[in-house]
C-alpha positions as CSV (number, residue, x, y, z in Angstrom):
1,M,6.1,-2.5,-37.0
2,T,3.7,0.4,-36.6
3,A,3.6,2.7,-33.7
4,K,0.4,4.9,-33.4
5,F,0.4,8.0,-31.9
6,V,-2.5,9.9,-30.4
7,T,-3.1,13.4,-29.9
8,C,-6.6,14.8,-28.9
9,A,-8.6,16.7,-26.5
10,V,-8.4,16.3,-22.8
11,L,-10.4,13.9,-20.7
12,V,-9.6,14.6,-17.3
13,S,-7.1,17.1,-15.5
14,L,-6.7,16.4,-11.8
15,V,-3.7,18.5,-10.4
16,S,-2.7,21.7,-11.9
17,A,0.7,21.8,-13.1
18,M,2.8,23.2,-10.2
19,A,5.5,24.8,-12.5
20,Q,5.3,27.7,-15.2
21,A,5.5,25.9,-19.1
22,A,5.4,22.5,-18.2
23,P,6.5,20.6,-21.2
24,P,3.4,18.5,-23.2
25,V,2.6,14.8,-22.7
26,A,2.5,12.8,-25.4
27,I,1.5,8.9,-25.6
28,Q,2.5,6.5,-28.3
29,H,1.8,2.9,-28.3
30,D,2.9,-0.3,-30.3
31,D,0.3,-3.3,-30.2
32,E,3.4,-5.4,-31.8
33,A,5.9,-4.7,-29.3
34,G,3.1,-4.7,-26.6
35,T,4.5,-1.1,-25.3
36,L,2.6,2.1,-24.3
37,T,5.4,5.3,-24.3
38,V,4.6,8.1,-22.0
39,K,6.8,11.4,-23.4
40,V,7.1,14.4,-21.2
41,G,8.7,16.9,-23.7
42,D,10.8,15.4,-25.8
43,K,12.0,12.8,-23.2
44,T,10.4,9.3,-22.1
45,A,9.0,9.7,-18.9
46,L,7.8,6.0,-18.5
47,Q,6.7,2.6,-20.6
48,Y,4.0,0.5,-19.9
49,Q,5.0,-3.0,-20.9
50,Y,2.1,-5.3,-21.7
51,V,3.6,-7.8,-24.1
52,D,2.8,-11.7,-24.0
53,Q,6.3,-12.5,-22.6
54,W,5.3,-10.9,-19.7
55,A,2.9,-12.8,-17.0
56,I,2.3,-9.4,-15.6
57,P,1.6,-6.0,-17.2
58,H,3.7,-3.5,-15.3
59,F,5.6,0.1,-15.9
60,W,9.0,0.3,-16.8
61,P,11.2,1.7,-16.7
62,V,9.9,5.0,-14.9
63,N,12.5,7.7,-15.3
64,T,13.9,10.8,-13.2
65,P,13.9,14.1,-14.5
66,S,17.4,13.5,-15.5
67,G,16.7,10.5,-17.3
68,K,17.7,7.8,-15.0
69,N,15.4,4.7,-14.4
70,L,14.3,4.2,-10.7
71,L,12.7,0.6,-10.9
72,E,13.9,-2.9,-11.3
73,Q,11.8,-4.9,-13.8
74,K,13.5,-8.3,-12.8
75,A,16.1,-8.5,-10.3
76,Q,19.4,-10.3,-11.2
77,P,21.5,-11.9,-8.5
78,P,22.8,-10.8,-6.2
79,E,19.6,-8.8,-5.7
80,Q,16.7,-10.6,-4.3
81,F,13.6,-11.5,-5.8
82,P,13.0,-11.7,-9.6
83,H,9.6,-12.0,-9.8
84,H,9.0,-8.3,-9.0
85,R,7.7,-6.3,-12.0
86,A,8.8,-2.4,-11.1
87,L,5.5,-1.0,-10.2
88,W,2.3,-3.6,-10.4
89,I,-0.8,-5.1,-9.6
90,V,-1.3,-8.4,-8.9
91,D,-2.9,-10.8,-5.8
92,R,-3.4,-14.3,-4.8
93,V,-6.9,-15.6,-5.8
94,Q,-9.2,-18.3,-6.4
95,L,-12.8,-18.3,-8.8
96,E,-14.9,-20.8,-7.5
97,G,-14.5,-24.0,-8.5
98,G,-11.0,-23.0,-10.0
99,P,-7.2,-23.4,-8.7
100,D,-5.8,-21.1,-5.8
101,V,-3.5,-18.8,-8.1
102,D,-0.7,-16.5,-7.0
103,F,-0.2,-14.4,-9.4
104,Y,2.4,-12.5,-7.1
105,H,4.9,-15.6,-7.3
106,E,4.7,-15.6,-10.9
107,W,8.0,-18.2,-11.3
108,K,5.2,-21.0,-9.9
109,N,3.0,-20.3,-13.1
110,Y,5.1,-21.6,-15.6
111,I,3.6,-24.5,-18.0
112,D,6.9,-26.3,-17.4
113,K,9.4,-25.0,-14.5
114,A,12.3,-26.3,-16.1
115,H,11.6,-24.6,-19.4
116,P,10.1,-21.1,-18.6
117,E,10.7,-20.1,-22.5
118,Q,7.2,-22.0,-23.0
119,G,5.4,-19.1,-20.8
120,H,2.9,-19.0,-18.4
121,K,-0.5,-21.0,-17.6
122,H,-1.9,-18.4,-15.3
123,F,-1.3,-14.6,-16.1
124,I,-3.0,-11.2,-16.8
125,R,-3.4,-10.1,-20.2
126,H,-3.9,-6.8,-21.4
127,Q,-7.2,-6.7,-23.7
128,A,-7.6,-2.8,-25.5
129,F,-6.7,0.6,-24.6
130,D,-9.5,3.0,-25.5
131,N,-9.9,7.0,-24.6
132,I,-6.3,7.9,-25.4
133,Q,-5.9,11.5,-25.0
134,S,-3.3,14.0,-24.8
135,D,-3.6,18.0,-24.4
136,G,-0.6,19.9,-23.2
137,E,0.2,19.4,-19.8
138,T,-1.9,16.5,-19.3
139,A,-2.7,12.8,-21.1
140,S,-5.0,9.9,-20.0
141,Y,-6.1,6.4,-21.3
142,N,-8.1,3.4,-20.1
143,E,-7.1,-0.2,-20.3
144,S,-8.9,-3.3,-19.7
145,L,-7.2,-6.5,-18.6
146,K,-8.4,-9.7,-17.8
147,W,-7.1,-12.2,-15.1
148,I,-6.4,-15.8,-16.6
149,V,-5.7,-18.9,-15.5
150,N,-5.0,-22.4,-16.9
151,R,-4.1,-20.4,-19.9
152,S,-7.8,-19.4,-21.0
153,T,-10.4,-19.2,-18.0
154,P,-11.2,-15.9,-16.7
155,V,-11.0,-15.0,-13.0
156,L,-11.5,-11.1,-12.7
157,D,-12.0,-8.5,-15.4
158,E,-9.9,-5.3,-14.5
159,H,-10.3,-1.4,-15.9
160,R,-7.7,0.9,-15.3
161,H,-7.8,4.7,-15.4
162,V,-4.6,6.6,-16.1
163,V,-3.9,10.6,-15.9
164,I,-0.4,11.7,-16.7
165,H,0.3,15.5,-15.4
166,S,3.6,17.2,-16.4
167,L,4.7,19.3,-13.5
168,G,7.7,21.7,-15.3
169,N,11.6,20.8,-15.4
170,G,10.7,16.9,-16.0
171,E,8.9,16.2,-13.1
172,Y,5.5,14.4,-13.6
173,L,2.8,12.6,-11.7
174,M,0.6,9.8,-12.7
175,D,-3.0,8.9,-11.3
176,L,-3.5,5.4,-11.4
177,S,-7.1,4.1,-10.5
178,W,-8.1,0.6,-11.0
179,K,-10.9,-2.1,-10.3
180,L,-11.0,-5.8,-10.6
181,T,-14.7,-6.8,-11.2
182,A,-15.7,-10.9,-10.3
183,T,-17.4,-11.1,-13.5
184,Y,-17.5,-14.9,-13.6
185,G,-18.4,-16.0,-10.1
186,D,-17.3,-15.5,-6.6
187,V,-13.6,-14.8,-6.1
188,K,-11.6,-15.3,-3.0
189,F,-8.6,-13.3,-2.2
190,L,-5.7,-15.3,-0.4
191,S,-3.4,-13.0,0.0
192,D,-1.1,-12.4,3.2
193,W,0.0,-9.7,5.2
194,V,3.7,-10.3,3.5
195,H,2.9,-11.0,0.0
196,Y,1.2,-8.1,-1.4
197,A,0.8,-4.3,-2.1
198,W,-1.8,-2.2,-3.9
199,P,0.4,-1.3,-6.1
200,Y,3.5,-2.8,-5.5
201,V,6.8,-0.5,-6.3
202,R,10.1,-1.9,-6.7
203,I,13.3,0.8,-6.5
204,N,16.2,-0.7,-8.0
205,S,19.3,-0.9,-6.2
206,T,20.8,2.3,-7.8
207,F,18.5,4.2,-5.8
208,N,17.0,1.6,-3.2
209,G,17.5,2.0,0.9
210,A,20.6,-0.7,0.7
211,H,22.6,2.0,-1.7
212,G,21.7,4.7,0.1
213,G,18.2,6.0,-0.6
214,T,16.0,7.2,2.1
215,I,12.2,6.1,2.7
216,T,10.3,8.9,4.3
217,A,6.4,8.7,5.4
218,D,4.2,11.9,5.7
219,N,5.1,12.1,9.5
220,G,8.9,12.4,9.2
221,D,9.6,8.5,9.5
222,T,12.2,7.2,7.8
223,G,13.7,3.3,6.8
224,Q,12.1,0.4,6.8
225,S,12.5,-0.3,10.4
226,G,10.5,3.0,11.4
227,T,8.0,2.9,8.4
228,N,7.0,-0.7,7.9
229,G,3.1,-1.5,8.6
230,K,2.5,1.8,10.0
231,Y,-0.5,3.8,8.6
232,Y,0.3,7.0,6.1
233,D,-1.1,9.1,3.3
234,W,2.4,9.0,1.5
235,V,5.5,7.3,1.3
236,D,8.8,8.6,-0.8
237,Y,12.0,7.1,-1.9
238,S,14.8,9.3,-2.5
239,N,18.4,9.2,-3.5
240,T,21.6,11.1,-4.6
241,V,22.6,9.4,-7.7
242,G,25.8,11.0,-9.5
243,N,25.6,14.5,-7.5
244,T,22.0,14.2,-8.7
245,T,18.8,14.1,-6.0
246,E,15.9,12.4,-7.1
247,G,12.6,10.6,-6.1
248,L,9.4,9.1,-6.6
249,A,6.7,9.0,-4.0
250,V,3.1,7.2,-4.0
251,F,0.1,8.8,-2.9
252,V,-2.9,7.0,-1.6
253,Y,-6.1,9.3,-2.7
254,P,-7.9,10.3,0.5
255,D,-11.2,8.1,0.6
256,G,-11.7,8.1,4.2
257,Q,-9.8,5.0,4.9
258,K,-6.2,4.6,6.3
259,R,-3.8,2.1,4.9
260,K,-0.8,0.6,6.3
261,W,2.3,0.5,4.4
262,L,5.1,-2.4,3.6
263,T,8.2,-0.5,2.8
264,R,11.6,-2.8,2.4
265,E,15.2,-1.3,2.3
266,Y,15.9,-3.5,-0.7
267,G,13.6,-1.3,-2.8
268,T,9.7,-2.5,-2.4
269,F,7.4,-0.6,-0.8
270,G,3.7,0.6,-1.4
271,P,0.1,0.8,0.7
272,R,-1.7,-1.8,1.2
273,R,-6.1,-2.1,1.2
274,P,-8.0,-0.7,4.0
275,D,-7.3,-3.2,7.2
276,A,-10.9,-5.1,6.8
277,L,-9.5,-6.5,3.6
278,S,-5.7,-6.4,4.1
279,G,-4.1,-9.3,5.5
280,T,-7.0,-11.2,5.7
281,K,-9.2,-13.7,3.3
282,F,-12.4,-12.2,2.0
283,T,-14.5,-13.1,-1.1
284,L,-15.4,-11.1,-3.8
285,K,-19.2,-12.1,-4.7
286,M,-19.7,-12.3,-8.8
287,G,-20.8,-8.9,-9.9
288,E,-18.8,-7.0,-7.1
289,S,-15.9,-5.2,-7.6
290,I,-12.6,-4.0,-5.5
291,S,-10.8,-0.8,-6.5
292,G,-8.0,1.1,-5.4
293,R,-6.0,4.5,-6.8
294,V,-2.6,6.2,-5.9
295,G,-0.6,8.9,-7.5
296,I,3.0,8.3,-8.6
297,L,5.1,11.4,-8.1
298,V,8.5,11.5,-10.0
299,H,10.3,14.9,-8.6
300,D,13.7,16.4,-8.5
301,G,15.4,16.7,-5.0
302,D,14.6,14.9,-2.4
303,V,11.4,14.5,-0.3
304,K,11.8,18.5,0.9
305,T,13.3,19.9,-2.1
306,G,10.7,18.1,-4.2
307,R,7.7,19.6,-2.1
308,V,6.2,15.9,-1.5
309,A,4.0,17.3,1.0
310,E,2.8,20.0,-0.7
311,R,2.5,18.1,-3.9
312,Y,0.3,15.8,-2.1
313,Q,-1.9,18.0,-0.4
314,H,-2.6,19.5,-4.0
315,Y,-3.2,15.8,-5.3
316,A,-5.8,15.3,-2.4
317,A,-7.6,18.5,-2.5
318,N,-7.8,18.1,-6.6
319,G,-9.6,15.4,-7.0
320,G,-12.4,17.1,-8.2
321,F,-15.1,16.7,-10.7
322,T,-15.2,16.6,-14.4
323,F,-17.3,16.0,-17.1
324,T,-16.7,13.4,-20.2
325,D,-19.5,13.9,-23.1
326,D,-19.3,11.2,-25.5
327,K,-21.4,13.4,-28.5
328,A,-21.9,10.5,-30.7
329,A,-23.6,8.2,-28.2
330,G,-25.4,11.3,-26.6
331,R,-24.1,10.4,-23.2
332,I,-22.3,12.7,-20.3
333,T,-20.3,11.3,-17.4
334,L,-19.5,12.8,-14.5
335,R,-16.3,11.5,-12.4
336,E,-15.0,13.0,-9.2
337,G,-11.2,12.3,-9.1
338,N,-10.7,9.0,-11.3
339,F,-14.1,7.2,-10.5
340,P,-17.4,7.6,-12.2
341,V,-20.2,9.1,-10.6
342,L,-23.7,8.8,-12.9
343,T,-24.3,9.5,-16.8
344,Y,-26.8,11.3,-17.9
345,N,-28.2,10.1,-21.7
346,Y,-29.2,12.9,-23.3
347,G,-29.2,11.2,-26.7
348,M,-31.6,8.8,-27.9
349,Q,-30.5,5.3,-26.8
350,L,-31.5,1.5,-27.5
351,E,-30.2,-1.3,-26.5
352,S,-29.1,-4.3,-29.1
353,G,-32.3,-6.5,-29.8
354,V,-35.0,-4.0,-28.1
355,D,-38.1,-3.3,-30.1
356,E,-37.5,0.0,-31.4
357,K,-40.5,1.4,-30.0
358,Y,-38.7,1.5,-26.7
359,R,-35.9,4.3,-27.8
360,R,-35.7,6.8,-25.3
361,A,-33.8,9.8,-23.9
362,C,-33.1,12.3,-21.1
363,Y,-32.6,10.0,-17.9
364,V,-29.4,8.8,-15.8
365,H,-27.8,5.3,-16.1
366,P,-25.4,4.6,-14.6
367,L,-25.5,5.6,-11.3
368,Y,-22.4,4.2,-9.9
369,D,-21.7,3.5,-6.4
370,L,-18.5,5.1,-4.7
371,D,-16.2,2.6,-6.0
372,G,-17.3,2.7,-9.7
373,N,-19.8,0.3,-9.9
374,P,-23.0,0.7,-11.7
375,L,-26.2,0.7,-8.8
376,T,-28.8,0.9,-11.7
377,E,-30.0,-1.4,-14.6
378,D,-31.2,0.0,-18.3
379,F,-33.7,-2.3,-20.4
380,P,-34.1,-4.9,-17.8
381,K,-35.7,-7.8,-19.6
382,D,-38.7,-8.0,-17.2
383,H,-39.6,-4.1,-17.4
384,Y,-37.9,-2.8,-21.0
385,H,-39.3,0.8,-19.8
386,H,-37.1,1.1,-16.7
387,R,-34.3,3.0,-17.5
388,G,-32.1,3.9,-14.3
389,M,-32.7,6.7,-12.3
390,F,-35.7,8.2,-14.4
391,W,-38.9,10.4,-14.2
392,T,-41.9,9.6,-16.3
393,W,-45.5,9.2,-15.8
394,P,-48.0,6.0,-17.3
395,I,-51.1,8.3,-17.8
396,V,-50.6,11.7,-19.6
397,K,-53.6,13.6,-21.2
398,V,-52.3,16.3,-23.4
399,R,-54.0,17.9,-26.5
400,G,-57.6,15.6,-25.9
401,K,-55.6,12.5,-25.9
402,D,-54.3,9.6,-23.6
403,T,-50.6,9.1,-24.0
404,Q,-47.5,8.2,-21.5
405,T,-44.1,8.8,-20.9
406,W,-43.7,5.6,-18.8
407,H,-44.6,2.9,-21.8
408,P,-44.0,3.2,-25.3
409,A,-47.7,4.7,-26.3
410,N,-49.5,5.8,-29.3
411,P,-49.7,8.4,-29.8
412,S,-46.0,8.5,-28.5
413,L,-44.6,10.9,-26.0
414,K,-41.0,11.3,-25.6
415,Q,-38.4,13.7,-23.9
416,H,-36.0,15.4,-26.3
417,F,-32.8,16.6,-25.2
418,V,-32.8,20.6,-26.5
419,R,-29.5,22.4,-24.8
420,W,-27.4,22.4,-21.6
421,K,-28.5,25.3,-18.9
422,K,-25.3,24.8,-16.9
423,R,-22.5,22.0,-16.7
424,E,-20.1,23.5,-14.2
425,T,-17.2,21.7,-12.1
426,T,-15.5,22.8,-9.0
427,N,-13.6,20.6,-6.4
428,D,-16.9,20.9,-3.7
429,H,-19.7,20.2,-6.4
430,A,-20.8,19.5,-9.7
431,T,-23.9,21.0,-12.1
432,L,-25.3,19.7,-14.8
433,S,-28.7,21.0,-15.7
434,A,-30.6,20.4,-19.2
435,A,-33.2,21.6,-20.9
436,V,-35.7,19.0,-22.6
437,E,-39.0,19.1,-24.7
438,W,-41.8,16.4,-24.3
439,K,-42.9,15.9,-27.6
440,L,-46.3,14.4,-29.1
441,N,-45.6,11.7,-31.9
442,N,-41.7,13.2,-32.1
443,T,-42.9,16.6,-33.5
444,E,-45.2,18.8,-31.2
445,T,-44.1,20.1,-27.8
446,V,-46.2,19.7,-25.4
447,A,-44.5,20.7,-21.9
448,H,-41.0,21.7,-21.3
449,E,-38.8,20.1,-18.5
450,T,-35.8,21.5,-16.5
451,I,-33.6,18.8,-14.7
452,T,-30.7,19.9,-12.8
453,L,-28.3,17.7,-11.1
454,N,-26.1,18.9,-8.4
455,V,-23.5,16.6,-6.7
456,L,-21.4,16.5,-3.9
457,P,-18.1,15.2,-3.1
458,A,-18.3,11.7,-1.4
459,D,-17.1,11.1,1.8
460,A,-16.1,7.7,3.3
461,V,-19.6,7.2,3.8
462,G,-21.5,8.3,0.7
463,R,-22.1,11.1,-1.5
464,A,-25.5,13.1,-1.9
465,I,-27.0,14.3,-5.3
466,D,-29.7,16.8,-5.3
467,V,-32.2,16.4,-8.1
468,T,-34.9,19.4,-9.1
469,L,-37.2,18.7,-11.7
470,T,-39.4,21.6,-13.3
471,L,-41.9,20.9,-15.8
472,E,-44.4,23.4,-17.3
473,A,-47.2,22.6,-20.2
474,V,-46.8,24.3,-23.1
475,G,-49.9,25.4,-25.6
476,G,-52.3,24.3,-23.3
477,P,-53.0,22.1,-20.1
478,M,-51.2,18.3,-19.2
479,T,-52.6,16.4,-16.8
480,L,-50.6,13.8,-15.1
481,R,-51.5,10.8,-13.1
482,G,-50.2,7.5,-11.2
483,Q,-51.2,4.3,-12.1
484,T,-54.8,3.6,-11.9
485,D,-54.3,-0.8,-12.6
486,H,-54.8,-2.1,-8.8
487,N,-54.7,1.6,-7.6
488,K,-50.6,1.1,-7.4
489,G,-50.6,4.9,-8.3
490,Y,-46.8,4.6,-9.5
491,G,-45.1,7.2,-11.5
492,G,-42.9,9.7,-11.3
493,M,-39.2,9.8,-9.8
494,S,-37.7,6.3,-9.9
495,L,-34.6,4.5,-9.0
496,R,-34.5,0.7,-10.6
497,G,-31.6,-1.2,-9.2
498,A,-29.0,-3.2,-10.9
499,P,-29.3,-7.2,-10.9
500,P,-27.1,-7.5,-7.4
501,F,-30.2,-5.5,-5.8
502,K,-32.5,-8.8,-6.2
503,G,-33.3,-9.8,-2.9
504,A,-32.1,-6.9,-1.5
505,T,-33.5,-5.0,1.7
506,V,-36.0,-2.2,1.4
507,Y,-36.0,0.3,4.6
508,A,-38.5,3.1,4.6
509,D,-38.5,5.8,7.1
510,G,-36.0,3.5,9.1
511,K,-38.5,0.7,9.0
512,H,-38.0,-2.4,7.1
513,V,-40.6,-3.0,4.3
514,E,-40.9,-6.6,3.8
515,R,-42.5,-7.0,0.8
516,D,-43.6,-4.9,-2.2
517,S,-45.8,-2.1,-1.7
518,D,-48.3,0.5,-2.7
519,R,-49.2,3.7,-1.8
520,Q,-47.3,4.1,1.5
521,H,-46.4,7.5,2.8
522,F,-42.7,8.1,3.0
523,H,-40.6,10.6,3.6
524,W,-37.7,8.3,2.5
525,A,-36.9,5.3,1.3
526,D,-33.8,3.0,0.9
527,L,-32.2,0.2,-1.1
528,S,-28.9,-1.8,0.2
529,T,-27.3,-4.6,0.6
530,A,-24.6,-5.7,3.0
531,E,-22.1,-4.0,0.6
532,R,-24.0,-0.7,-0.5
533,G,-27.1,1.1,-1.5
534,M,-28.9,3.9,-2.7
535,A,-31.6,5.9,-1.0
536,L,-34.2,8.5,-2.5
537,F,-35.2,11.4,0.2
538,A,-38.3,13.4,-1.1
539,H,-38.0,17.3,-0.2
540,P,-40.1,18.8,2.3
541,D,-41.7,21.3,-0.1
542,H,-43.0,18.6,-2.2
543,P,-46.5,18.3,-2.9
544,D,-48.5,16.1,-0.7
545,Y,-45.5,15.7,1.4
546,P,-44.9,12.9,2.4
547,P,-45.6,11.8,-0.8
548,T,-46.7,8.0,-1.5
549,W,-44.4,5.7,-2.6
550,V,-44.4,2.0,-4.8
551,T,-41.3,0.1,-3.7
552,R,-40.2,-3.1,-5.4
553,T,-38.0,-6.3,-4.3
554,S,-39.4,-9.2,-5.9
555,Y,-37.3,-8.3,-8.9
556,A,-33.9,-6.2,-8.7
557,G,-35.1,-3.3,-6.3
558,F,-37.3,-0.4,-7.3
559,L,-37.9,2.8,-5.7
560,N,-40.3,5.3,-7.1
561,V,-42.0,8.5,-5.4
562,A,-45.2,8.0,-6.9
563,W,-46.6,11.5,-7.1
564,P,-49.4,12.4,-7.8
565,G,-50.5,8.9,-6.9
566,N,-54.1,8.0,-7.6
567,A,-55.2,11.6,-8.1
568,T,-54.3,13.8,-11.1
569,C,-52.0,17.1,-11.4
570,T,-53.3,19.3,-14.5
571,L,-50.2,21.5,-15.5
572,E,-51.2,25.0,-17.3
573,P,-48.2,27.0,-19.2
574,G,-47.2,29.6,-17.3
575,K,-47.2,27.9,-13.9
576,P,-44.5,25.3,-13.9
577,I,-43.9,22.8,-10.9
578,T,-41.1,22.5,-9.5
579,L,-40.2,18.7,-7.5
580,K,-37.1,18.1,-5.5
581,Y,-35.5,15.3,-4.1
582,R,-31.9,13.7,-3.0
583,V,-30.1,10.6,-3.9
584,Y,-28.1,9.2,-1.3
585,V,-25.4,6.7,-2.7
586,H,-23.6,4.9,0.2
587,R,-21.3,2.3,1.1
588,G,-23.0,-0.7,3.6
589,D,-26.5,-1.3,4.4
590,V,-28.9,1.1,6.0
591,D,-27.5,1.5,9.3
592,S,-24.0,1.6,8.2
593,G,-24.5,3.7,5.7
594,K,-26.3,6.0,8.2
595,V,-29.2,6.8,6.0
596,A,-31.3,8.1,8.8
597,E,-28.8,10.5,9.8
598,H,-27.7,11.7,6.2
599,H,-32.0,12.2,5.9
600,Q,-32.4,14.3,9.2
601,A,-29.2,16.7,8.2
602,Y,-31.2,17.0,4.8
603,I,-34.2,18.2,6.5
604,E,-32.4,20.5,8.8
605,D,-30.4,22.2,5.7
606,K,-33.4,22.4,3.7
607,L,-35.7,23.8,6.1
């Protein structure tokens, strides 16, 4: 049996350590035993159980600073509910055309209830860990899982991102986020009000309320009778055992949506989903995802001396932005908290099976919605040259030659990353700025490009990304023009929608664009479904404002500020041109996403 130890550069740090000289965090995983162990200093803080013996992967034990386990893995009589699994995520779901499966009551899912040793027919299975990182006071990892019925049929794909922070004195915080995706068809969620929390936590009999433990909510409410079914940002469970007071608090990461809580004196507690998805049946359409995020604080002292309220405020305020740079792949991903915002592809990219001529760089894909679902597509089979969020032109004349950056060309003209001009993250914005060269036949530089993305924090409805593109000819003039074929005029800043946007609705300047359109003047355009959308705004300083646009819904959605359209623009050395836009990613459709309202605020702010 061989355990694997991993120590490398930190990916993400969301909450600063709140004590001096916090001991380091280390991660050890053993695939044969099916365990991942997190140590803080030389002590085991917690262990994640994913061996096939268990139908449900779960965290157990979760140890206090003094080394006492807080959680119940499998209750034994007289304790109730032996199907509880310490700290776990489950639900009752049904894949279209498949059985209704209650993963919560795992004893229902035995192959033969008379012979539980034969195992389960429905279960959640660990698939792989990746990006296991540890660096001093912080460690993190990603995990992929599958929810499986009848031993082989996948229902849901799950992805988790876990970050553990050492806070000093043996205390720690685990930041846990998860996303379930209906990859294999529509999935109904059938859980009732009683039998789920997201996630569940089961405090053991040593610490629970039936044995002297205290449930305390953020406003001071206490006990099951005072807290169950009410809205809170956090709830704490603490007790004094052997003259030492310790506890565990669950923090809901603020996303603008309130959540009711399940609390029980026997030890179970946890937040629900937002009301629209809580205690009611709903369907996750194929390709859609649902996600959650909590902080698990293990602390010394009770709710007051453990500074639970203070630490929640610190957690909520420091989701922040972070970059992850995959240098081997040539991709840098921006996250807000635990969720991806966008990936900028600075290295040359080529999808497997696609012609070499389509290899390209210097564009954004994926652009994500607020729950980490991709909004864009790269290398779509109907238009291999489309690439997420990109800025290219179908007619370029330079050095006396006709070429383009829109399609592969002869001579070729491609964007090449040179260097980062700025990479900055704070709690209230992130900025990524890159210097890029346009090279003719991959050798001669004919233009300099600077692309700057300034990302603002998401609120309950949406997120704004300001895009500034500066272009300057090098060594002689360069002329840009939109597509002249059928006078379509396309070329310039573009957004290519992901497959779920096929048949989606386009609105522009508040009016429904019922069919594919060319050369219409708009201030803004939006592509959305009932669940999510993305809008593109042109800045009032944009040339020919309001510019002409090309929009498409006949395939999976396309928005293009078609500048200079059917006209031409000649760039001269020493005379750069700057184009500004805002991309607005939002929940819901154009109305519930408040796109027109947000555009007006953008205009008023920028004028």
